[in-house]
C-alpha positions as CSV (number, residue, x, y, z in Angstrom):
1,M,-37.9,-77.4,10.4
2,A,-36.3,-74.7,8.2
3,V,-33.1,-75.7,6.3
4,N,-30.1,-73.5,7.2
5,L,-32.3,-70.3,7.3
6,H,-30.2,-67.4,8.7
7,I,-32.1,-64.8,10.6
8,P,-30.0,-61.7,11.2
9,S,-29.8,-60.3,14.8
10,D,-31.9,-57.3,15.5
11,D,-28.9,-55.0,15.5
12,A,-28.0,-56.2,12.0
13,V,-31.4,-55.2,10.6
14,F,-30.9,-51.7,9.4
15,P,-33.7,-49.1,9.1
16,V,-34.2,-47.6,5.7
17,A,-34.5,-43.8,5.8
18,G,-37.9,-42.9,4.5
19,V,-39.7,-46.1,5.5
20,E,-41.7,-46.4,8.7
21,I,-43.6,-49.6,9.7
22,G,-46.4,-50.2,12.2
23,V,-47.6,-53.6,13.2
24,T,-50.7,-54.5,15.3
25,E,-53.2,-57.2,16.2
26,A,-56.5,-56.8,14.4
27,G,-58.0,-60.3,15.0
28,I,-58.4,-60.9,11.3
29,R,-58.5,-64.7,11.6
30,K,-57.0,-65.5,15.0
31,A,-56.7,-63.6,18.2
32,N,-53.5,-62.5,19.9
33,R,-51.3,-62.4,16.8
34,R,-49.8,-59.6,14.7
35,D,-51.7,-59.6,11.5
36,L,-51.9,-56.1,10.2
37,T,-48.9,-54.1,9.0
38,V,-48.7,-50.6,7.6
39,F,-45.7,-49.1,5.7
40,R,-45.5,-45.3,5.6
41,L,-43.2,-44.0,2.8
42,S,-41.6,-40.6,2.7
43,A,-42.5,-38.1,0.0
44,G,-40.3,-38.6,-3.1
45,S,-40.2,-42.4,-2.8
46,N,-40.7,-44.5,-5.9
47,V,-42.4,-47.9,-5.8
48,A,-42.6,-50.7,-8.4
49,G,-44.2,-54.1,-8.2
50,V,-44.3,-57.6,-9.8
51,F,-47.4,-59.7,-9.2
52,T,-48.9,-63.2,-9.7
53,R,-50.1,-64.3,-13.2
54,N,-52.8,-66.5,-11.7
55,R,-56.0,-65.6,-13.5
56,F,-57.8,-65.9,-10.2
57,C,-55.6,-63.2,-8.8
58,A,-56.8,-61.6,-5.5
59,A,-58.6,-58.3,-5.3
60,P,-55.7,-56.5,-3.6
61,V,-53.4,-57.5,-6.5
62,L,-55.8,-55.9,-8.9
63,V,-56.1,-52.8,-6.8
64,C,-52.3,-52.6,-6.5
65,Q,-51.9,-52.8,-10.2
66,E,-54.5,-50.1,-10.8
67,H,-52.9,-47.7,-8.3
68,L,-49.4,-48.3,-9.6
69,A,-50.7,-47.7,-13.2
70,A,-52.1,-44.3,-12.0
71,S,-48.5,-43.1,-11.9
72,G,-49.1,-41.1,-8.7
73,P,-46.8,-41.2,-5.8
74,I,-47.3,-44.3,-3.5
75,R,-47.1,-43.3,0.1
76,A,-48.3,-46.3,2.1
77,L,-48.7,-50.1,2.0
78,V,-51.2,-52.0,4.1
79,I,-50.8,-55.8,4.6
80,N,-53.2,-58.2,6.3
81,T,-52.6,-61.9,7.0
82,G,-55.2,-64.6,7.8
83,N,-57.4,-63.8,4.8
84,A,-56.3,-63.7,1.1
85,N,-59.3,-61.7,-0.2
86,A,-59.1,-64.0,-3.3
87,G,-62.0,-65.7,-5.0
88,T,-64.2,-63.0,-3.4
89,G,-65.6,-61.3,-6.6
90,E,-66.9,-57.7,-6.5
91,P,-67.3,-57.6,-2.7
92,G,-63.6,-58.4,-2.4
93,M,-62.7,-55.5,-4.7
94,Q,-64.9,-53.2,-2.6
95,A,-63.2,-54.5,0.6
96,A,-59.7,-53.8,-0.8
97,Q,-60.7,-50.3,-2.0
98,E,-62.5,-49.6,1.4
99,T,-59.3,-50.6,3.2
100,C,-57.3,-48.1,1.1
101,R,-59.9,-45.3,1.7
102,A,-59.8,-45.9,5.4
103,L,-56.0,-45.7,5.6
104,A,-55.9,-42.7,3.2
105,T,-58.3,-40.8,5.5
106,L,-56.2,-41.5,8.6
107,M,-53.0,-40.5,6.8
108,Q,-54.5,-37.6,4.8
109,L,-53.7,-39.1,1.5
110,D,-55.5,-40.1,-1.7
111,S,-56.7,-43.7,-1.7
112,K,-54.7,-44.3,-4.9
113,Q,-51.5,-43.6,-2.9
114,I,-52.2,-46.8,-0.9
115,L,-51.2,-50.3,-2.0
116,P,-53.2,-53.1,-0.3
117,F,-51.9,-56.7,0.2
118,S,-53.6,-59.8,1.7
119,T,-52.4,-63.3,2.4
120,G,-54.2,-66.3,4.0
121,V,-57.2,-68.4,3.3
122,I,-58.8,-68.1,-0.2
123,L,-62.6,-67.9,-0.9
124,E,-63.5,-66.2,2.4
125,P,-64.8,-62.6,2.7
126,L,-62.3,-60.1,4.0
127,P,-63.2,-58.8,7.5
128,V,-62.7,-55.2,6.5
129,D,-64.3,-53.8,9.6
130,R,-61.6,-55.5,11.7
131,I,-58.9,-54.1,9.5
132,K,-60.3,-50.6,9.7
133,A,-60.5,-50.9,13.5
134,G,-56.9,-52.0,13.6
135,L,-55.4,-49.3,11.4
136,P,-55.1,-46.6,14.1
137,G,-53.1,-49.0,16.2
138,A,-50.7,-49.8,13.3
139,L,-50.2,-46.1,12.7
140,K,-49.5,-45.5,16.4
141,N,-46.8,-48.1,16.2
142,L,-45.0,-46.6,13.2
143,S,-41.2,-46.8,13.6
144,E,-38.2,-47.1,11.3
145,N,-37.0,-50.0,13.5
146,N,-40.0,-52.3,13.0
147,W,-38.7,-54.5,10.1
148,V,-38.3,-57.6,12.4
149,S,-41.8,-57.1,13.8
150,A,-43.2,-56.8,10.2
151,A,-41.4,-60.0,9.1
152,H,-43.3,-61.8,11.9
153,G,-46.5,-59.9,11.1
154,I,-46.8,-61.0,7.5
155,M,-46.2,-64.8,8.2
156,T,-48.9,-67.4,7.7
157,T,-47.6,-71.0,7.7
158,D,-44.0,-69.8,7.9
159,T,-42.1,-71.2,10.8
160,L,-39.5,-68.4,10.8
161,P,-39.3,-64.8,9.6
162,K,-37.4,-64.0,6.5
163,I,-35.2,-60.9,6.7
164,H,-32.3,-59.5,4.7
165,S,-30.4,-56.3,5.6
166,Q,-27.1,-54.8,4.6
167,R,-25.2,-51.6,4.1
168,I,-22.8,-51.0,1.2
169,N,-20.7,-48.1,0.0
170,L,-21.5,-46.7,-3.5
171,G,-19.5,-43.8,-4.8
172,G,-18.6,-42.7,-1.2
173,Q,-22.1,-42.9,0.1
174,T,-23.6,-45.5,2.5
175,I,-26.6,-47.2,1.0
176,T,-29.0,-49.3,3.1
177,I,-31.0,-52.3,1.7
178,T,-33.5,-54.1,3.9
179,G,-36.2,-56.5,2.9
180,I,-38.6,-59.1,4.3
181,S,-40.6,-61.9,2.6
182,K,-43.1,-64.5,3.6
183,G,-44.1,-67.8,2.1
184,A,-43.9,-71.5,2.8
185,G,-46.4,-73.3,0.6
186,M,-48.3,-72.8,-2.7
187,I,-44.9,-71.6,-4.0
188,R,-44.1,-71.6,-7.7
189,P,-43.3,-68.9,-10.2
190,N,-45.1,-66.5,-11.4
191,M,-44.6,-66.0,-8.4
192,A,-46.0,-67.9,-5.3
193,T,-48.0,-67.5,-2.1
194,M,-45.4,-65.0,-1.2
195,L,-45.1,-61.4,-0.3
196,S,-41.8,-59.5,-0.3
197,Y,-40.9,-55.9,0.3
198,L,-37.4,-54.8,-0.6
199,A,-36.4,-51.2,0.3
200,T,-33.4,-49.0,-0.3
201,D,-32.5,-45.4,0.6
202,A,-30.9,-45.0,-2.9
203,G,-32.9,-43.0,-5.3
204,I,-34.0,-44.9,-8.5
205,A,-36.0,-43.1,-11.2
206,Q,-39.5,-44.6,-11.7
207,P,-39.1,-46.0,-15.2
208,L,-35.8,-47.6,-14.2
209,L,-37.3,-49.0,-11.0
210,N,-40.2,-50.6,-13.0
211,Q,-37.7,-52.4,-15.2
212,L,-35.4,-53.3,-12.3
213,A,-38.3,-54.9,-10.3
214,K,-39.1,-57.3,-13.1
215,E,-35.4,-58.1,-13.6
216,L,-34.9,-58.8,-9.9
217,A,-38.0,-61.0,-9.8
218,D,-36.8,-63.1,-12.7
219,V,-33.5,-64.0,-11.0
220,S,-35.0,-64.6,-7.6
221,F,-38.7,-65.2,-6.9
222,N,-39.3,-66.5,-10.4
223,R,-36.6,-69.2,-9.7
224,I,-38.2,-70.9,-6.7
225,T,-40.8,-73.6,-6.3
226,I,-42.0,-75.7,-3.4
227,D,-45.1,-77.5,-4.6
228,G,-45.8,-76.2,-8.1
229,D,-48.9,-74.3,-7.1
230,T,-49.0,-70.7,-8.3
231,S,-50.8,-68.5,-5.8
232,T,-53.5,-65.8,-6.2
233,N,-51.8,-63.2,-4.1
234,D,-48.0,-63.1,-4.7
235,S,-46.5,-59.7,-4.8
236,F,-42.9,-58.4,-4.9
237,I,-42.5,-54.7,-4.1
238,V,-39.3,-52.6,-4.5
239,I,-39.1,-49.2,-2.8
240,A,-36.5,-46.6,-3.4
241,T,-36.8,-43.6,-1.0
242,G,-33.8,-41.5,-2.3
243,K,-33.0,-40.5,1.3
244,S,-29.3,-41.4,1.0
245,G,-28.7,-38.6,-1.5
246,L,-27.6,-41.0,-4.3
247,T,-30.0,-41.0,-7.3
248,I,-29.7,-43.3,-10.2
249,D,-31.6,-42.3,-13.3
250,S,-30.3,-44.7,-16.0
251,T,-28.5,-47.9,-16.5
252,A,-25.5,-45.8,-17.6
253,H,-25.0,-44.4,-14.1
254,P,-21.6,-45.5,-12.7
255,Q,-23.2,-47.0,-9.6
256,Y,-26.1,-48.8,-11.3
257,D,-24.5,-52.2,-11.9
258,A,-23.3,-52.5,-8.3
259,L,-26.6,-51.5,-6.9
260,K,-28.5,-53.8,-9.2
261,A,-26.2,-56.7,-8.2
262,T,-26.7,-56.0,-4.5
263,L,-30.5,-55.8,-4.9
264,A,-30.5,-59.0,-6.9
265,A,-28.5,-60.8,-4.2
266,A,-30.9,-59.5,-1.6
267,A,-34.0,-60.6,-3.5
268,T,-32.4,-64.1,-4.1
269,D,-31.6,-64.5,-0.4
270,L,-35.2,-63.6,0.5
271,A,-36.5,-66.0,-2.2
272,Q,-34.2,-68.8,-1.0
273,K,-35.4,-68.3,2.6
274,I,-38.9,-69.1,1.4
275,V,-37.7,-72.4,0.0
276,R,-35.6,-73.1,3.1
277,D,-38.8,-72.7,5.2
278,G,-40.9,-74.7,2.8
279,E,-43.8,-76.5,4.6
280,G,-42.2,-79.5,6.2
281,A,-38.9,-79.0,4.3
282,T,-35.8,-81.0,5.4
283,K,-33.6,-80.5,2.3
284,F,-32.8,-77.4,0.2
285,M,-32.1,-78.4,-3.4
286,T,-30.5,-76.5,-6.2
287,I,-31.4,-77.7,-9.7
288,Q,-28.8,-76.5,-12.1
289,V,-29.4,-77.1,-15.9
290,E,-26.4,-76.5,-18.2
291,E,-25.8,-76.8,-21.9
292,A,-29.3,-76.0,-23.0
293,K,-30.2,-74.3,-26.3
294,T,-32.5,-71.7,-24.7
295,T,-33.5,-70.3,-21.3
296,E,-37.0,-71.7,-21.9
297,E,-35.8,-75.3,-22.3
298,A,-33.4,-75.0,-19.4
299,L,-36.2,-74.0,-17.1
300,Q,-38.5,-76.7,-18.6
301,V,-36.1,-79.3,-17.4
302,A,-35.3,-77.6,-14.1
303,Y,-38.9,-77.3,-13.1
304,A,-39.8,-80.8,-14.3
305,V,-37.3,-82.1,-11.8
306,A,-38.1,-79.6,-9.1
307,H,-41.9,-80.2,-9.3
308,S,-41.8,-84.0,-9.4
309,P,-43.3,-85.5,-6.2
310,L,-41.4,-88.7,-6.8
311,V,-38.1,-86.8,-6.9
312,K,-39.0,-84.7,-3.9
313,T,-40.1,-87.6,-1.8
314,A,-36.9,-89.6,-2.7
315,F,-34.8,-86.7,-1.4
316,F,-36.8,-86.6,1.8
317,A,-36.0,-90.3,2.3
318,S,-32.4,-89.9,1.2
319,D,-33.1,-92.6,-1.3
320,P,-30.9,-92.4,-4.3
321,N,-33.7,-93.6,-6.7
322,L,-32.2,-91.3,-9.2
323,G,-33.9,-92.8,-12.3
324,R,-36.8,-90.5,-11.2
325,I,-34.7,-87.5,-12.2
326,L,-34.0,-89.0,-15.6
327,A,-37.7,-89.6,-16.1
328,A,-38.5,-86.0,-15.3
329,I,-35.8,-84.8,-17.7
330,G,-37.4,-87.0,-20.4
331,Y,-40.9,-85.7,-19.9
332,A,-39.9,-82.0,-19.6
333,G,-41.1,-81.4,-23.2
334,I,-37.9,-81.2,-25.2
335,N,-39.1,-83.4,-28.1
336,D,-35.8,-83.6,-29.9
337,L,-33.7,-84.3,-26.8
338,D,-30.9,-86.7,-27.5
339,V,-30.6,-88.6,-24.2
340,S,-27.2,-89.9,-25.1
341,G,-25.8,-86.4,-24.6
342,V,-27.3,-85.9,-21.2
343,K,-25.2,-86.0,-18.0
344,L,-26.5,-86.0,-14.4
345,W,-24.5,-85.2,-11.3
346,L,-25.6,-85.4,-7.7
347,G,-23.3,-83.1,-5.9
348,D,-19.8,-84.1,-7.0
349,V,-21.0,-87.6,-8.1
350,L,-21.5,-88.3,-11.8
351,V,-24.6,-90.5,-11.8
352,A,-25.6,-90.9,-15.5
353,T,-23.9,-90.3,-18.9
354,K,-24.4,-91.5,-22.5
355,G,-28.0,-92.4,-21.9
356,G,-27.5,-94.6,-18.9
357,R,-25.9,-95.2,-15.5
358,N,-22.2,-94.1,-15.1
359,P,-20.3,-97.4,-14.8
360,D,-18.3,-95.9,-11.9
361,Y,-21.4,-94.8,-10.0
362,Q,-21.9,-96.4,-6.6
363,E,-25.3,-96.1,-4.8
364,A,-23.4,-95.4,-1.5
365,D,-22.0,-92.2,-3.1
366,G,-25.5,-91.1,-4.1
367,Q,-26.8,-91.7,-0.7
368,R,-23.9,-89.8,0.9
369,V,-24.9,-86.7,-1.0
370,M,-28.6,-87.2,-0.4
371,K,-28.2,-87.2,3.4
372,E,-26.8,-83.6,3.3
373,P,-29.3,-80.8,4.1
374,E,-28.2,-78.9,0.9
375,I,-28.0,-80.7,-2.3
376,L,-26.9,-79.7,-5.9
377,V,-28.5,-81.6,-8.8
378,R,-26.6,-80.7,-12.0
379,I,-27.9,-81.6,-15.4
380,A,-26.0,-81.1,-18.7
381,L,-28.2,-81.4,-21.8
382,G,-25.4,-81.3,-24.4
383,R,-27.4,-78.9,-26.6
384,G,-25.9,-75.4,-26.2
385,N,-24.4,-73.0,-23.7
386,V,-27.4,-71.7,-21.7
387,S,-27.6,-72.3,-18.0
388,E,-30.4,-71.7,-15.5
389,T,-30.9,-72.5,-11.8
390,V,-34.0,-73.2,-9.8
391,Y,-34.3,-73.7,-6.0
392,T,-36.7,-76.2,-4.4
393,C,-37.1,-78.4,-1.4
394,D,-38.2,-82.0,-0.6
395,F,-41.6,-83.3,0.3
396,S,-42.1,-84.7,3.8
397,H,-44.9,-86.1,5.9
398,E,-45.2,-82.7,7.5
399,Y,-46.1,-81.0,4.2
400,V,-49.3,-83.1,4.1
401,S,-50.1,-82.5,7.7
402,I,-49.6,-78.7,7.5
403,N,-51.9,-78.4,4.5
404,A,-54.5,-80.8,5.8
405,D,-54.7,-78.8,9.0
406,Y,-54.2,-75.3,7.6
407,R,-57.8,-74.0,8.2
408,S,-58.2,-75.7,11.6
């Protein structure tokens, strides 16, 4: 039931030189499904990551952070679906580390050169023996052309794979950018039940890549929400292999701004695809807050609207019960908000102004906009010149069904 989610054709998904991917069936939770993925990265690649802020963060998140902090070269990623290895205590940490050691032995690497990732059911022990048994099959399957297979292999409740790929010209050199993401529920910044891997064959110096990964997350994965639940496992990884021959070592490099803008657009596309495939989603909604004093208050309002079950169910029903949006703006936490200065638009329709309903507003106009699959909610606070945008979706009957039946 995904909303206008574009999947590129296989021939439009470009391999990234220096990245090989292998996908296999390990039987981690269900038989006969691809659930174990390995990335092999060429020597000289740089890797940076941004992770969940949930205090119950999963064991693989802690291991990833430890290995990245070690400042050694990262040469491989290992991803399992079906089990989150979260809420598993010390045995979970041991299982994540054992996974790294097993893959390191097979690849003749140090275990700290491996980053592990898990997604799936929380509070269940990781079947590490099944993962270890599946690793040789994943390595045997390694290929530069396995991005589509990997996009399928990292899915859980997703209905469609999420893939972005493009080639651009920078300074006379062709640069490839390809990425995948997964996520459909338990989605909210910082970040969500999402995994995303974005790779380029441009070279980016490690300190710059660390900064860039955070900035990319802030304009993409930290601007989406489906249900307001922050996951234990979310991870966003940026890989720069340097195989194109272009190397960027500072923000002053003449190609930096163009590369950053392209990577930001790629990350935003991957993030929006998660919302478009939100569990049971039928509408894709952009919540745009303008004329705020600060970024913080703009986001307060945007997320109050985006998280409101009453707002989201109204959009599912195409019911222009738009007082629910005003209520969400009012409880967003801006204590000195002058509601007489607030304006609310639904698409091109001015709904509310000067503290009340626009005299020219007709409910038929609101319903016309709400029947569209993509809807813009625009809110002007009349307090300053800061704008922020958040992406969300509606709540349908299917959302409840999916989450009620998830472990079945």
